[in-house]
C-alpha positions in Angstrom: 188.0 40.1 -61.8 184.4 40.9 -61.3 184.3 38.7 -58.0 186.7 41.1 -56.0 185.3 43.9 -57.6 182.2 43.4 -56.4 183.6 41.7 -52.7 185.2 45.0 -52.2 181.7 47.1 -53.3 179.7 44.8 -50.4 182.4 45.5 -48.0 182.4 49.5 -48.5 178.6 50.1 -48.9 177.8 46.9 -46.9 174.6 49.0 -45.1 173.1 50.2 -48.7 173.4 46.2 -49.0 171.8 45.0 -45.6 169.4 48.0 -46.7 168.5 45.7 -50.4 168.6 42.7 -48.1 166.1 43.7 -45.0 164.0 45.3 -48.0 163.9 42.0 -50.4 163.7 39.3 -47.8 162.4 40.6 -44.7 162.3 38.2 -41.6 164.7 35.6 -43.7 167.7 38.6 -43.8 168.2 37.2 -40.0 168.9 33.7 -42.5 170.9 35.5 -44.6 173.0 37.4 -42.2 173.5 34.0 -40.1 174.8 31.9 -43.2 177.2 34.6 -43.9 179.3 34.8 -40.6 178.9 30.9 -40.1 180.6 30.5 -44.3 183.5 32.9 -43.0 184.0 30.8 -40.1 183.1 27.7 -41.2 184.4 26.4 -44.1 188.0 27.3 -44.6 187.9 28.5 -48.1 185.8 31.2 -47.7 188.2 34.0 -45.2 187.4 37.1 -47.0 183.8 37.4 -46.0 183.3 40.9 -44.1 183.1 39.2 -40.8 183.5 42.6 -38.4 182.5 45.1 -41.1 179.0 42.9 -41.3 178.3 43.1 -37.4 178.9 46.6 -36.5 177.4 47.7 -40.1 174.2 44.9 -38.7 174.0 46.8 -35.1 174.2 50.6 -36.2 170.9 49.5 -38.6 169.1 47.4 -35.0 170.1 50.6 -33.3 168.2 52.6 -36.2 165.5 50.2 -35.9 165.6 48.0 -39.0 166.6 44.3 -36.8 165.6 43.2 -33.3 169.6 43.6 -31.8 168.9 40.6 -29.9 168.4 38.4 -32.4 171.2 39.5 -34.4 172.9 38.4 -31.6 172.2 35.5 -30.6 172.1 34.7 -34.4 175.8 36.1 -35.1 176.6 33.9 -31.4 174.8 30.6 -32.9 176.6 31.3 -36.5 180.3 31.5 -34.6 180.2 28.9 -32.4 179.0 26.4 -34.9 180.9 27.4 -37.6 184.1 27.2 -35.7 183.0 23.4 -34.7 182.4 22.3 -38.3 185.6 23.8 -38.8 186.9 22.2 -36.2 186.1 19.1 -37.2 187.0 19.5 -40.8 190.7 19.9 -40.0 190.1 16.9 -37.6 189.3 14.7 -40.0 190.8 16.0 -43.8 193.5 18.5 -42.4 197.1 17.2 -43.6 195.7 15.4 -46.5 193.3 17.9 -47.7 196.2 20.5 -47.8 197.8 18.1 -50.4 195.7 18.7 -52.6 197.2 21.1 -55.9 194.1 23.2 -55.2 193.7 23.3 -51.8 197.9 23.8 -51.1 197.5 26.9 -53.3 195.9 28.2 -49.9 197.4 26.4 -47.0 200.4 24.4 -47.8 201.9 21.4 -46.3 204.5 23.8 -44.8 202.5 26.5 -43.9 200.1 23.9 -42.1 203.1 22.3 -40.0 203.9 25.9 -39.3 200.7 27.3 -38.1 200.6 23.8 -35.8 203.7 24.6 -34.1 202.2 27.9 -32.9 198.7 26.7 -32.3 200.6 24.0 -30.0 203.0 26.7 -28.5 200.3 29.3 -27.9 197.6 27.2 -26.7 193.5 27.6 -26.7 194.3 32.3 -26.3 194.7 32.0 -30.4 191.1 30.8 -30.6 189.7 34.3 -28.6 192.8 35.8 -30.8 191.9 35.1 -34.0 188.4 35.8 -33.6 189.4 39.5 -33.9 192.0 38.7 -37.4 190.0 38.4 -40.8 191.3 35.4 -42.6 192.8 34.1 -39.5 189.8 33.5 -37.6 188.9 31.2 -40.8 192.1 29.4 -40.7 192.5 28.9 -36.4 189.6 26.5 -36.4 191.1 24.3 -38.7 194.3 24.0 -37.5 192.9 23.6 -33.9 191.2 20.4 -35.8 194.5 19.3 -37.8 196.5 19.7 -34.7 194.0 17.2 -32.3 193.1 19.7 -29.7 191.0 18.7 -26.8 187.6 19.6 -28.7 186.2 20.5 -24.9 189.2 22.3 -24.4 188.7 23.8 -27.6 185.0 24.7 -27.1 185.9 26.8 -24.0 187.8 29.1 -26.4 185.6 28.7 -29.4 182.6 30.3 -27.3 184.4 32.6 -25.0 185.9 34.4 -28.4 182.5 34.4 -29.9 180.9 36.1 -27.1 184.3 38.7 -26.7 184.1 39.4 -31.0 180.0 39.5 -31.6 179.4 41.5 -28.0 181.9 43.9 -28.7 181.7 44.5 -33.0 177.8 44.7 -32.0 178.0 46.8 -29.6 180.2 49.2 -31.1 178.2 49.4 -34.4 175.2 49.5 -31.8 176.8 52.6 -29.9 178.3 54.4 -31.9 177.1 53.6 -35.9 174.5 56.1 -36.2 176.4 59.1 -34.8 176.0 61.4 -37.6 180.1 61.8 -38.2 180.8 58.1 -38.1 177.2 57.5 -40.3 178.2 59.8 -43.0 181.8 58.5 -43.2 180.6 55.0 -42.8 182.7 53.3 -45.4 185.9 55.0 -43.8 184.9 53.5 -41.0 185.0 50.1 -42.2 188.0 50.6 -43.9 189.1 51.6 -40.8 187.8 48.3 -38.2 189.2 46.3 -41.4 192.6 47.4 -41.4 192.3 47.6 -37.3 191.8 43.9 -37.4 195.1 43.3 -39.5 197.6 45.2 -37.7 198.5 42.5 -35.9 199.5 39.1 -37.9 201.3 42.5 -39.8 203.3 43.4 -37.1 203.8 39.6 -36.4 205.2 39.5 -40.3 207.3 42.1 -39.5 208.9 41.5 -36.6 210.0 37.7 -37.9 210.9 39.2 -41.3 213.7 41.0 -38.7 214.5 38.6 -36.9 215.2 36.3 -39.8 212.2 33.8 -38.9 209.9 32.6 -41.4 206.4 34.2 -41.4 
């Protein structure tokens, strides 16, 4: 319970937490941000980390002079691309076997993995790109790509394209609009809006499938 409360607090006040990180770690802050994005995208058991809001808030602080925006972008791109590649390899090596274990099966059951594979095989590489903008799904998509034995060169192309679009859009929005007074004064509400906006597509899909009588 305390972990959930701490995570919610971190997301809602991420700008203040980032300032604390800068004050405590200085130049090492870039490495910490790299690790957060890498873990969110690269380790399938950490889908709850705040990727979108972290990119936006970090770029907003960069516009205020707290970070170098180019170092941020390079670090985030590297973390996102390497993270998805690691996640792909995990899925390729242990995907189906891992879903059969008790602790991991609670997160992704065999039935859910097979349903995700069917969806992934139908829609191909564009899933990797679109998933970048969806919390939780962006963590599972490369894992399923690996478990589905998608050709790695094909996967890498969409991995890079998705990372460039995701990092580019989120950091550009944060850098350009994060310090506008109305945004800055309502930063928590803006971050909640970003998170809600990114969750809408999968929820719409679930609702459509529910009405059509299809499994989610």
